C-alpha positions as CSV (number, residue, x, y, z in Angstrom):
1,M,95.4,120.8,111.3
2,S,94.4,124.4,110.8
3,D,95.1,127.2,108.4
4,L,93.1,129.5,111.0
5,P,94.8,132.5,112.0
6,A,96.3,132.8,115.3
7,R,93.6,132.9,117.9
8,R,92.3,131.9,121.2
9,S,89.8,128.9,121.3
10,D,87.1,130.7,123.2
11,Q,87.1,133.0,120.2
12,R,84.2,133.4,118.0
13,A,84.5,131.9,114.5
14,S,83.1,133.0,110.9
15,D,81.5,131.3,108.5
16,D,84.8,131.1,106.4
17,D,86.4,129.1,109.5
18,R,83.6,126.8,109.6
19,E,83.8,126.2,105.5
20,L,87.5,125.6,105.9
21,V,86.5,122.9,108.7
22,A,84.1,121.5,106.6
23,E,85.9,121.4,103.8
24,D,88.8,119.2,105.8
25,L,86.3,116.6,107.0
26,R,85.3,116.2,103.4
27,D,88.7,115.4,102.6
28,A,88.9,113.2,105.2
29,F,85.8,111.3,104.1
30,G,87.0,111.1,101.0
31,E,90.2,109.9,102.1
32,G,88.3,107.1,103.7
33,R,89.2,108.2,107.5
34,L,85.5,109.1,108.6
35,D,82.4,106.9,108.1
36,N,79.5,108.7,106.8
37,D,77.8,108.5,110.1
38,E,80.4,110.3,112.0
39,Y,81.3,112.5,108.6
40,Q,77.5,113.4,109.0
41,R,77.7,114.2,112.7
42,R,80.8,116.3,112.5
43,I,79.1,118.4,109.6
44,Q,76.4,119.4,111.6
45,A,78.2,120.2,114.5
46,V,80.7,122.4,112.0
47,W,77.6,124.6,111.7
48,E,76.5,124.5,115.1
49,S,79.8,125.3,116.4
50,R,80.6,128.8,117.9
51,T,83.9,128.9,118.8
52,Y,87.4,127.9,117.3
53,G,87.7,125.7,120.2
54,E,84.9,123.7,119.4
55,L,86.0,123.7,115.5
56,D,89.1,122.2,116.6
57,R,87.9,119.6,118.7
58,L,86.3,118.3,115.2
59,T,89.3,117.7,113.7
60,A,91.7,117.2,116.4
61,D,91.8,113.3,115.9
62,L,92.3,114.0,112.0
63,P,95.7,114.9,110.2
64,Q,96.0,117.8,107.4
65,P,94.0,116.8,104.6
66,L,96.2,115.3,102.0
67,Q,94.2,117.2,99.0
68,R,95.0,120.8,101.0
69,E,98.8,119.8,101.1
70,R,99.1,119.1,97.4
71,R,97.4,121.8,96.7
72,Q,99.6,123.9,98.8
73,A,102.5,122.6,97.2
74,E,101.2,123.3,93.7
75,E,100.1,126.9,94.7
76,E,104.1,127.2,96.0
77,Q,105.5,125.6,93.1
78,Q,103.3,128.4,91.0
79,K,104.3,130.8,93.3
80,V,108.2,130.0,92.8
81,V,107.6,130.0,88.6
82,A,106.3,133.0,88.2
83,E,108.4,134.7,90.4
84,R,111.4,132.9,88.1
85,K,109.7,134.0,84.9
86,K,108.7,137.9,86.4
87,R,112.6,138.4,87.1
88,E,114.0,136.3,83.9
89,L,111.6,139.0,81.9
90,R,113.1,142.0,83.9
91,E,116.7,140.6,83.2
92,Y,115.7,140.3,79.4
93,L,114.2,143.8,79.6
94,D,116.9,145.2,81.1
95,E,118.9,143.8,78.4
96,W,117.5,145.6,75.6
97,Q,117.6,148.9,77.6
98,A,121.6,148.4,77.6
99,W,121.7,147.6,74.2
100,A,120.2,151.0,73.5
101,G,121.7,152.9,75.4
102,A,124.9,151.5,73.6
103,A,123.2,151.7,70.5
104,V,122.4,155.6,71.1
105,I,126.2,156.1,72.0
106,M,127.7,154.4,69.0
107,I,125.1,156.1,66.5
108,G,126.5,159.4,68.6
109,I,129.8,158.6,68.2
110,W,128.9,158.0,64.1
111,G,127.3,161.1,63.9
112,I,129.5,163.4,65.5
113,S,132.3,162.1,63.5
114,S,130.6,162.2,60.1
115,I,129.8,165.9,61.3
116,A,133.6,166.3,62.1
117,S,134.4,165.3,59.0
118,G,132.5,167.1,56.6
119,D,131.4,163.5,54.9
120,L,128.8,161.0,55.7
121,Q,130.8,158.0,56.9
122,R,130.0,154.4,56.3
123,F,127.4,153.7,59.0
124,W,129.3,151.3,61.0
125,P,127.0,150.7,64.3
126,V,124.9,148.9,62.2
127,W,127.1,145.8,63.1
128,P,127.6,145.3,66.6
129,I,124.1,146.9,67.1
130,G,122.6,144.2,64.8
131,I,124.8,141.2,66.4
132,W,124.2,142.6,69.3
133,G,120.0,142.7,68.6
134,L,120.1,139.1,67.1
135,I,121.6,137.8,70.4
136,L,119.0,139.4,72.5
137,L,116.6,138.1,70.3
138,V,117.9,134.9,69.7
139,S,118.0,134.1,73.6
140,G,114.5,135.5,74.6
141,L,113.3,132.9,71.6
142,G,115.3,130.2,73.0
143,G,113.9,130.8,76.6
144,R,110.4,130.3,75.0
145,D,111.6,127.2,73.7
146,K,113.4,126.0,77.2
147,D,109.8,126.8,79.2
148,K,107.9,124.9,76.8
149,K,110.4,121.9,77.1
150,E,109.9,122.3,80.3
151,K,106.1,122.0,80.5
152,G,106.4,119.0,78.3
153,G,105.0,120.8,75.1
């Protein structure tokens, strides 16, 4: 029932370690696993504890608190969603980078062919550049709509 780092039971505990155990006890009390008297005794013992071993004994008979499990699951889910969004944004920006590179090449071909012919030719790159850009814009907006649907909005 511990998020504490790997340690020996005779090592000294910090205030953060004691606060984590106190939080576990508050959760256990809220879940009905401890009555008020036992909760008060254990909380007092938390702040009097000096070592990890003393802290561990205070929660040894309790399962990991449900609230912490839920919080950890929510945090993990948020992390997965954030990483997915970051990856999708990077992919979307890479697509725009490819679009810009292709646009430069097509405009360069148009410019060279206009110079070679001695006459300004019709600006044909507008069609592939424009259509491709429109597709990228729509796909970017479509991704935002998908995110809104996933959030229930």
